[in-house]
N, C-alpha and C positions, 0 to 999 in steps of 0.2 A: 627786392624791391626798392622803389626810389623811396627819399628823404621824406616826410613829411612837410608839406609846405612853410608850417609855421614856425622850422627849422631856420628859413633864412631872415637873417637879422635885415633892417629897415634899407643898408646901405647895398644889402645884395640884391634886396627887391628892387630897387632903383635902378644897379646895374643890368638886369633882366629888362627892366622896362624899357631900357636905353637902347642895346643892342636889337629889342623885337622890332624898335621903333626902326632902328636904322636899317636890316632886315625888310621891314611890310613896310614902311615911308609913315611921316608922321599922321595919317587918319586913320591906319591900319592897324594900330598895336595900342592899347589900353588895358589899365587895371579893369579885371570883368566887374560886372553891374549885378542886378538883382534877379535877372532873366536870364541871365550867362550861368546855367545850371542843368546836369544832365541826370536825367530819372532822380533827381532832389537834389545831388553832391553843386554845391557851388564850383564854381572854378577861381581861379586867382587872376588868370590872366587872357585876353583875346588877341590873339592873333590873326593878321587875314593879309596871308601871304601875296603877293602878285605874279607866283607862276613857280613851275616843280621846281627852279634851282633855289627860291627864296626861302618855300616850304623844307627844304633840303636842311636851308642853315638853319632854319625855326630847329626842326627838330635835332642840328648835332648841338644848336646851342642846351637846347631840353637833357641832353643826352652827356654834356660837358658841365651839367650843373644837377644832374639826377634829378630831370623834375618829368612827370608825367605828363602826357599830350594826350588825348581826347579829339577825333577829326569832329567836325558838327557841317553836314549840308543847309539845308534850310529850315532844318529843326525840326520838321515836320512829325519825326519818330523819336523824337530826342529823348522821350519819357517809357519805349520801346526795352525788355530787356533789363537785367540788373543796373543797381546804380552802381558805376567805378568806386574801386574802393578811394580814389584819389582823383581831381580834376586841377593839375596846374598850368596848364596852358591848354586851351582850349582853342583848336585851328581852322577856325571859319573857312571853308574851299571854296566860299563865293566867287572868289577872282581866278580861280582855275575853273574855267568857264569859257564855251565855244564849242563849234563843228569845225573840226577839219574838213579842206581843204580837196574834197573830192568830185571824180568828173562824176557829171550826170547820169544815173542812170547804173552806178557803183554799187554793187553788193554788198557791201559795208559801209560803215561812218565811224570816225572816232570823234567823240566827244565829251568834251573837259568833264570832270566828277563833277563839276560847279555847277554845272548849265541847268536851271530846271525844264523837265522833261516836255510842259506845256510847250516851251521855246522851241526844242528840239526839234517837236513835232511839226510847229507851226512852220519854220524854215525848210524840213523836208518837204510838206505838202507844196510849198511851191515849186518844185521840182515833180508832183506826183507819187512822193514816195513817202513813208514812214516806218517808225519802229513800228513791233508786235508789241507793245509795252505799253501797259494802259492801268500803272500799279494807282490805287484808289486815292493816296491822299493828295491832295488840294496843294499846289508850288512845289511838291519835290524834287531835289535834282535828283539827277543819275544816280550819282554815287552814293548819294543817301538810299536809293530804290534797291541799290546792290548792296551796298552793307548792312540792312537790315533784311534781306532774302525777300522783298516785295515781290509780290505781283497781282494781277489783277487779269479780269472773265479770259481775256485770250490766251493763258497760259495753256488753256484747253487744246487749242489746236497748235499754238506755235511755243510751248515752253516757257517757263519763265526766263525772266531777264539775264539770269546767270547761265542759262542753258544757250541764249543767244549768243553768248559772247564769243570774237574771236582774237581779240586782243587785248592788252592790258596793261594799262604803265601803273607804277605803284611807288610807293616811296616804303622800305624800310625802317624801322624805328631808330637806326645806326644815319638815316639820311641816304643812305642808297638807292640809287633809282632803277628800278630792274622794269625790264620790259620783256612780255611775254605774248605768246600769240605771235602770227603774221611770219613763221618762219622761224621767232626765236624760240628756243625751249622753256618752259615753264610754268605752262600754260593751266596744269592742269593743279599746281598745288596755289597758281595765282585764284585760279575758282574758288579757293577756300574762302577768300576776302569776301564772299557772300555769306551773308549772313554774320558774320563776324561782330558787326558792331563797329569797327574801325580799330577794334584787339589783334589785328593782325599786320595789318599796313596800313598806309593813308594814298588812297586812290587817288592819282592824279588825272588818269581820262581810261576810258574804255572803249572799245571799238566794237560796233554790232552789226548783225545783218539786218539789211533793211529791205525790204520789198514793196511792190508799187499800190498806191492807195486803193482799196476795191470798189468798181464801178457803182457797185450797189450792196446795201445794209439790210437787212430787214431781223425785226424782234418779233419771235411767234411765242404767244405768252399761254399758258394755261394756268389757271386758281387750282390750288392743293391744298389740301387740310391736314394729313399728314406725314410723318417721315417713311412710314411702308408703302402711303400712297408715290410719296415722291422715288422710289427706288422702284418702284414696277413702272412707275414711268422711263425715269433713266435709263432701265435696261428697255426699254420699247426702242427710246430716242434713239439709241448706241446700233441697235441692233437694224433698224432702219438703218443705216448708209446713208446720211443724208452731209458726213463733212463738215460739223455746224463748227464754229467759231467758237463758241461759248454755249457753256449750259450752265447755267444760274437760278440759284435759286433764293429766296427770301420767305421764312416761316415766321408767321406772327407771333406775337409774346401776351399778347391780349387774355381775358378771361374764358374759362371754359363754356362750350355752348350746349345744349342739351344732347344726350347721346340719341342716336336714331336705330330702330331696329335694325340688326345682321339683316343686309338683301345676299341671299345665296349666290344671286350673279355677278353680285360686286365682287371683283378678286382682291380687293383689299379689303376688303367686312370678311370674305371668307378666311383667308387668309387668319385677320386676328384672330377668328374662330377656331385656326387649327394653333394657335398660338395664344393662350390663355393667359399669358403673362404679357402681352402687349394688349389682348381684349382688356384688360384691367386699368390700364392707365387711360382715364378718363377725362382728361383733359385737354381736351380738347378746345385748338382756339376759334373765338367765336367772328374771327374778320380771318378769310380767305388767306392762303400765302401765294407764292406764284412761284412757277418755274420755267425761264424764261429761255429761248434758245433763239444765238445769233447765225444767223446765215448770212455768208459775205460770196462777192462774184460778178460775174456777168451778169447784167440783167436777167436776162431769159430762164437762165438756169438757175437763180436765186430765185425769183418765182414758183417755177417749176419746184423747189426743193419747198418751199416754203406751202406750196398748195399740196404734196405729198405729208410734210409735215401736221398738217390740220388733222387731215384725215388719220395720220394713225394714233393720234391724240384722243380721236375720239370723245370728247368733252367741248368746254366753253372756248376753244383755242381761239384767240384771235390775232392780228397781223399791223404791224406799226411799224414806221419809218424812224420810228426815235425810241431809245431805250425807256423803260422804266426808271420813273425818278430816283431809285434808291439803287441803279445801275452803278455799280464802280465807285459803291457806298458801304464804311463801313457798319456792324450794328451798332457799334456800341460809342459811347460818347466821350469826354474828358471828366477824370473820376470813375467811370468803371472800371470792373477786373474785365480784360480783351483776352479770349481763349481764341487760339487757333486747332482745331483738331483735322488731321490727316487720317485716313483710314479708305480702303480699299473700298470702293463704291460700292462692292453689295452688301457691305457692315457699314454703310454711315445711317440707315434707319436706327440702326440698334444703338449706335454712339448718342444720337440725337435723344433717343429713347431714354437711354441711360444717365446723357444731362438733366431732363426733365424729370427723371425719377428722384435723382440726388437733390434735383433743388426744389422740388415740392410743386413745380407748378413749371406751366410752358415758358421757354426763354428764346427770346429773338435770336435767330440764327441766319446768316447771312455767306455765300459762295459758292463756290466752281462744285457743284453737286454733280456733275460729268467726271469730275476726277478727284472725289473725296476727299478737299479739300475748302474746308468752312471756316468760320468765323462765328463766335458768340460771346454775349456782353451776358453779366453779373452784376448786379447794380452796386455800387460804389458803397451803399451803408448796411452791404452784410457785413456782419463782423467775420475778423479773419480765421477765426478755427472754422466757420463756417461754409467759408470759402474753400479752404484747406481739403475738408471734409468733403464737400462737389468736385473738389478735383481730383483727388484721391479715386471716389468712386470711377471717375469717368474713366480714368486711367487703368483702373481695376479689369473693366470691361473691354478695353481698348488692347491692353496687353496681350490677352487670346487671340487677339485680330490682327495681330502686328500692326497696332495702329498708334499714335501717339497725341496727347494735348498738352499744348505749350501754353503759357499763361505769359502774353504780350505786352502788357501794361497791367499795372493796379494800383490802387493806393498805398504809401509808406508801409502800414500793419499788415498788407495782406502778402507784399513783398517780404516783410520780414519772416511771417509765416509758412511761406510754399515755397517748393522746392519749383523753381519756375519751368524748368524744361524736361524735366522727368526723365525717362528712359531716353540716353544719346547713344546710338549703333556706332557711331565714328569720332566718338570723344578721343580714342588714344590720336587717332591721324591729326584732330584739332590740335591737341595738347601738344604733338609733336613737332607741326608747323609754328607755334608757338614760339617752343625753345629755339626751334629755326633762326624764326625770322626775326623774333625781338626775347631775347635771352635775361634780359634785365627787366622784364616785365615792365617796359615803363609806356607802352601803348594800352589806352581804357583797361586800367586791370584791373580785372573781375568784372568786365562786359562780355567776355567768350561766351557763347554760352557752355555752361557746364563749368562754367568758373575758371580763372586764369586772365 
């Protein structure tokens, strides 16, 4: 474990500051300010290296003085995950940016870790291409998206950004530059950087698959009231083989509406009658939620698939050329406790009902219903022990269904009271990678899922 920052005397601190300034340049190295923190843990220095070699020098300096380093992109998810045990140097990746010069129409593009995702998309669109990456965080860098394991609606068809990696360059804690993929070995190990919160390596660049921008995009929306209704509709959509690019859900959290008599002809109502435990869940939002399907491709094909989808949804379905306002937005805000629930799609309704039952009221839920990956928000005003009991109840339901509930971010009292990750099947592999890449635990100590 690295020595505490307080053990560095004034002359030592000035020496480190001077050395960081030499490595990064006078405007790009400084003592940290009030805003330079990671999940509430304050940093001591901020370094913004101008390239991979300078970043490696920062890491070697940290190793020589037994200092910890935490990478930071745009900071859009800096409060996700556990607070690091210590932050000596906050390594800002903002200058590790840019897009490699690839031939027009190339199947992949190399992107600097500090490049804002929207800048990547704007550049690629000029050549009629895109990354199938649509992470919800506004202003996020590609490195931040990968480090947080973030994905948006397009994951339904194209997988997560990590799934689309074909090459990676990253720095180990000792400052060694490693290239993986593209003919070099080690891509499987490098993929573990995804979701590691910067605790395994400092991402320098990533090479991802690119694809042509679709000629047409249509969003087909249908109002929904209950998780069980969503379950029935998702199964219907997937069975129709319409090749959707995304199947997204937005469930309201407003107060209850009056219950209606059970209609035997209504499949959802009939199912509730067969399952009394579900029938007893009377808190149905007074505002309808939405189930929205994105279709992409050639104009004639997309229009034909949209017409078929409207007919199979058999409800008040509408077709638009633009997404709903909530598309690519999380249901939580600053100060909330943010949850991510992952469960087989056949059990998503059970997970949402469990969350509602434990919370005692409808909870806003949004995400990829077609994959069983959704996000939910609990008010930041809830006491920590109450949040802990809700999370434990949901995990109890998910355990038998091969699902999991992760606390992405939360107020400090909740962080201290709740196990953020729950059951982690890949924990031994993560810890082995940590010992291999960062044996002295200098990179974001404590940030790795499961600790470490």
